[in-house]
N, C-alpha and C positions, 0 to 999 in steps of 0.2 A: 783403339780395342785396349780393353782393361787389361791390367798386367794379372800374368798366372799365379794363382794365389799359392802361398806357400804351405807346408805341412802345419793345419791349423794348432798341432802339440806345441807350434814356436811361438803361440802367442802367450804373452807373461802379462799376469795379473796386472802389474806394473802400467804394463801400457793400456789396459782397458780402464783403469782407475782415471788414467789421463785423459781418455776417451771419454768419460762420462763426466769430469771435471769441465770440458773444453764444452761439450753439447751444453750444461748448466750454465757455464758462464759467459758463453761466446766469443771468448778472445783466449789468446795464449798467455797472455800477461795476467787475466784474472785467474785462470786456472793456475798458472804457476804459484799467484800470492798464495791461493786456497790449498794447495798440494805443498807447498813448500819447497818448491824449485823453481829454476830459472826457467826463462821463457825459451833457451836454447833446449834446452834439456826437455822441454813439453815439447817442443817443435820434432823433435829428434824421435822420441818415443811414440808421438802420434804417428808419424810417417813409418814407422818399424810396424806400427800397426795396418796401416794401409798396405803395406807391403805384403805381411802376411794374410789380408782380406784378399789381397788381388783388386780394389776398389778404393776409389778416392772416398774420404769422409764428410769432407767440409769442402765446400766453395768458398775462396777467398774473395771478401766483399770490402769497399770501404767502409761500410758499418759493421764489420766485423765477421766472425766465422758462422757462414751458414750450412746447416746438416744438411747434406744429399739425403736421396730416398735411401740409398745404403744406408746411412746410419741410422734414419727410422728403424729398418726392419732389423737391425741387430742391435739396438736399445735394448729390449726388452731381455734378451739372452743377455747382455752383460751387466743389466741392472740385475738378472737372474744369478750372475757370477759374483757379482759384489754381495747381493745376502748372502750368500754359501760362505765368501770368505769373511764376514761379520760374524756369523753363526759358529764359524772356526774359532776365531779368535774373542768369541765373547767370554768372558771371564766368569766362576762359577756363581758368582755376586747375582747374573742376572741382570746386570745393567742393560738397559734400553738401547740399543744403536741408534744415533743419530738421523730423525726423520729428514730429509729435506727434498726439493726439486718439486715437480711439477705432478699432479693427480687429477687424470680426467674423468668425472663423473659423469655419467649420463642418469637423467632422473626426470620424469614427466614432469609439464609444466607447472600444474595446480602444487605439485606435491613440491617441486623446489619452492615455489615462493612461501607456499605455507610453512613448511618444516625444514628444508635443507638450509636455506640462507640465514632464516633466524637462527639457525645454533653455529654459522660458520666463525662466528665472533669467539667462541668458546674453540673450536678448534686453531684457531688462529693464536690463542693465549696459550694452549695445551702444544703446538708444535708450530712455531713461527715462521719456521723453514719452509713450510711446506706452502705452496700453490694451488690453488685449485680451480682448474679448467671445468667450469660446469654446462654442461649440454642440457637444456632444458626444452629441447624442440620433442616434438612427436614422432620422431624416427628412432627407430629402436636401432642404438649402435652394435656392431658386430664386436664382441669382445673377442673370438678369437682372432681375429684379424686387428687385432690391436686399436680400433677406434675409439676405444676407452680403457680406463683401467677396470675400474667400477661400475656397478648400475645398480640402481633399487628397479625394482619389477613387481607387478601386480601378479605375471603370470609366470611361474616356475621354468627357468631354461631350462633344456637337454644339453649336454656335451661332455665328452668325457675330459676335455681340456679345461671345464669350470668347476669353480667352488662355487658353492650356493650355500644360504643359511635363511631361516623364515626369521624374520624379525616378529611381526606381528599379524594379529588378522582384524580386519573392521567390517561392522555394520553400516551400509547405507541405508540413510533415513530421511525421511520430507524433514525438511529444514525450511525455514523463511527467515523475513527481518522480525525483531519483535514486535512491530509495530502492525506488521500484517499479521501475525499469529492473534496478537489482541482484537484486533477486527473481524477477523475469521470464524473465532471461538473454537468449539469441537467442531469439526466441519463433519458433513453427515455423508458427502459423496464427494470423490477426489477430483472430481470435475467441478468442484463450486468453487475452484481459486484459481488464478492463472496461475502457470506454471514457466519454467524456463527448462528448455528441452535440445536433447543432442538434435544436431542437423543433420542430414538424412543420410550423410555419410558413415555413419554410425549406428546405424537403426537396428544393428545384431548387436551391441552393447547392452550388457543387463541390465542396466539402469534404465535404458531407453525402450528397452523390451516392456518393462516393467510398467513402467507410464503408457506406451500404446496400450497395455492389456487393460489397466486399471482406471486409465482416463483419459478414453478415447474422444470424448465431445470437450475437455479443457479446451479452454482459450490460451493460446500458446502465447507468451507476452514477448518470448525472446527465443529463438533456435539458433545456436552456435555449437559447435564442439572446441570451441576455447572455453576450458575448465576455468581458469582465471576470469573471463568474463561471464562466466555462470556464477561464479562466487561474486563478483561486484554488482552485476546485476541483483541478485537476492538481498544484500547486505541492505541495499538503497531502495527496496521492497516492491521490486517489478513485477517478482511473484514468488510460487513457492521453488524449491529445485530439491532433488536427491543427492547427498553427501554423503561420504565416509563419516562417522560419527565423530573422529578425532579433529575434523574442520570446525566443528562448533567451539572447540576450546579457543581456536585463533583466529575466528571471524565473529562478526558480531550476527551470528544467526542464533535461531532457536527451533526446538525441535516444534512442528504441526500437531497440536493436540487433532484427536480424531475420534469418533464416537466407536462404541464398543461393536458396530456392525461392521466397521473396517478394519479391524484386528485381523481376520482370516488374510486377507491381502497384504497387510503390512509384514504380517511373516514373511511372504513372499520377498521381502526387500533381499536383494543381492549382496552376498560378503564378498569381500575384496582380502585375498593375503598382499603382504611386503616380504618381497625376498633381496638379501642381498647377493651379489653376483660378482664375483673377481676370476681373473684368469690363473690357472694353477700354477704357470711359470713366475708370475709375479705376486703371489700371495706372499711370500716371505721378503718381500721387496722393503724396507724400512718405512719410507713414504705411504706405501700400499697398504701395507702392516697398520703403520700408524691411525689411517682414515677409517681402514675397516671395523679397527676397533672402537675408535670413534663412534662411528654410524649405530656400530651394536649397542653401546653404552648409550646413546642418547635416544634411539628410536626404538628400544625394545619398550618403552616406556610408555609407549602412545596408547 
């Protein structure tokens, strides 16, 4: 049976600060060295916090301290408390608080490889104590359940607990390798060239709908919903592909030339927005705020 929690008004910032240090460093000794405290003091304060919460925060193992489920649940509130304390202590010069720790970032696979990973060295140079955990799966993580700290999305999410800012808009265009573009010349019909298409699980995707409508008789050289594979296949000349225009700057692709008769259908190419999303409770946590600002600086230039 878990201990009965005490009055949480007794919870002290010093104890919460110890909890955050232990969570980040995985041992009492390293947390103490970071805070300038001896190990016994760290242990005593951690025990006091566990007593005030009525729950164990770490499992003691031979490899160090492992956060419990309760520790992961209270971590966002502890970091919000840290952010509030730093705002209170920040002097009039506006010096930035130290940004350190893990930031979990959720990004779609193609965008992660083409735009986010390429910029991480600059983030590391600016904030060397921040460690990024990048989820580049197609699964949409739930920020309200703290599955990620920040996300980049093409569709604006809704939720009172979320903060959202628009970074960019981009039009999808028909592109191919330079050799295929040269060989094809100005195409007279969209189905005159082979295409790389989305798989059947994404037939409702706007780019997939455009291709089905305007190139119904086209040869499909590759069908896949993995966007990175689409880009690679297009680069090696397998076929034409619809991609957001900024991808042409980082991949060996060129716009497909087409006859004036196709201008009306080209005007129907879809447009994507890029949204940066975070949880309101974490927005001012230094590590999250630092990555938020960095992504805005880097991606609003797309």
